[in-house]
Every structure is written in C-alpha cells, then in structure tokens.
N, C-alpha and C positions, 0 to 999 in steps of 0.2 A: 291628363293634367288635373291638378287639384282644383276643386270647385271654388275655393276661396280666391285663388289666383285669377280665375276666369271672372269672378264677380268683381274683384278689384279693378281688373282691366276694363270691364264694361262700365263701371262707375267712372273711371278715368275718362273714357271716351265720351260718355254722356255729359260730363261736366266740362270737359276741355273743348270739344268741337263747337258748341254754340259760342263760347267766349272767343275762340280763335277766329271765327268768322267776323265777329264785331271788331276785334283788334286789327285784323288784316284790313278791313275797310276804313276804320277810323285812323289807323296809323299813318295813312297817306294824306289825310285832310286836316286842315286847321279847324279846330272847334271854336265856335263863337264864345266870347267872354261870358255872356249870361249863362251858358251851359256850365262852364267851369264854376261860376259863383253858385249855381243851383246844386251842383254835385258836392259842394262842401257840406251841405245839410243832410246828405244821405247817411253817413255813419251815425250821427246822433239819432236820426229818425229810426234806423234799424235797431240800434241799441235800446232805445225807448220801447220799441215794439216787442223786443224780446224780454225786457226786464219788467215792464209794467204789469203784465198778467201775473207774474210770480209774486208781485207785491200786493195786488188788490184782489186776487181770487184765492179761494180756499182749494183744497184738494179735489173737490167735486166740481169746480168751475163756477161756483156761486160767488157773487160779490161779497167781499169780507173786509169792509172798512170799519175797523174797531180798534180801541186801545189794547185789545188782546192780540192783535195781529203783529207778532214780533217781526215778521218780514217787512211789513210796511213801516214800522217804527225805525228799524235799523236802516231801511232805505231812505227815510227822511233824514236821519242823522248823516248818512253817507252823502246825500245830496247837498246838505248844508256845508259839510266839510269840503266837498268838491267845489262848491260855489265860492266859498270864502278863500280857500287856499290854492285852488287850481293845481293841486299836487295829487297825481294818481295814486302813488304808493301810500301816501298818508290817508287818502280816502279809503283805500282797500283795507288798510290796517285798522283804522278807527271803525269802519263799517263792520268788519268781522268781530272786533272787540265788542261793539254795541250789540251785535247779534248774540254773542256768547253771554254777555251780562244779562240781556233781556230774557234769554232762554233759562238762565240759572235762576233769575228772580221770579219770572212769571210761569216757568214750567213750559214744557212743549218741546 
C-alpha cells in the first residue's frame, strides 16, 4: 500500500476519533446556555491567535511594530474596513489592495 495513503488514513483517525467521542457524548445532552454564549467567542479568538503573530512579528520571530511593517499596516486597514462595513469580501479585497500598494510604495 502507498505510504501516502497510510499517512492520510492515520491522520484521519487521529483527528476524527477524539472529536467523535466528544460529539457522541454531547449529542445526547443539552448544553447550558452560558456554554453556547462562550463558544461564540472561539472563532474570533482562534483567528486572532493565527493572524496577530503574522502582523507584529518579523521573519525571525522578533517584535516588529513599525511604519515599515507592511503586514501590520495592511492589517490595520483591513481591520478598519471590517469594523466599519462588516463585509468580509470587501475587507479581503481592500486588505489585499492595501498590501499591494504598500509593497509597491515601500518595497518589500
């Protein structure tokens, strides 16, 4: 059997089995309302944890908060657009345009 197929099957089991156990247990019980309210904040927190290091760290992992940080500047523009418009597609388009313009003007 192909090594890649075995590896994909193993990854499937490793990611599926822990989730399946939780779903099987919680699927039969009613979760309290405070848990549902708290779970609403999980996706924004995870997204922030993924994006923030890319915005404020340089390639070597050092803090890089500077007007020369094009990632940070484009991120600020994107954040403002998202906050004002609440439109995901517009946020992505303007954020990418801001990054392209900043890279063209500032280099990098």
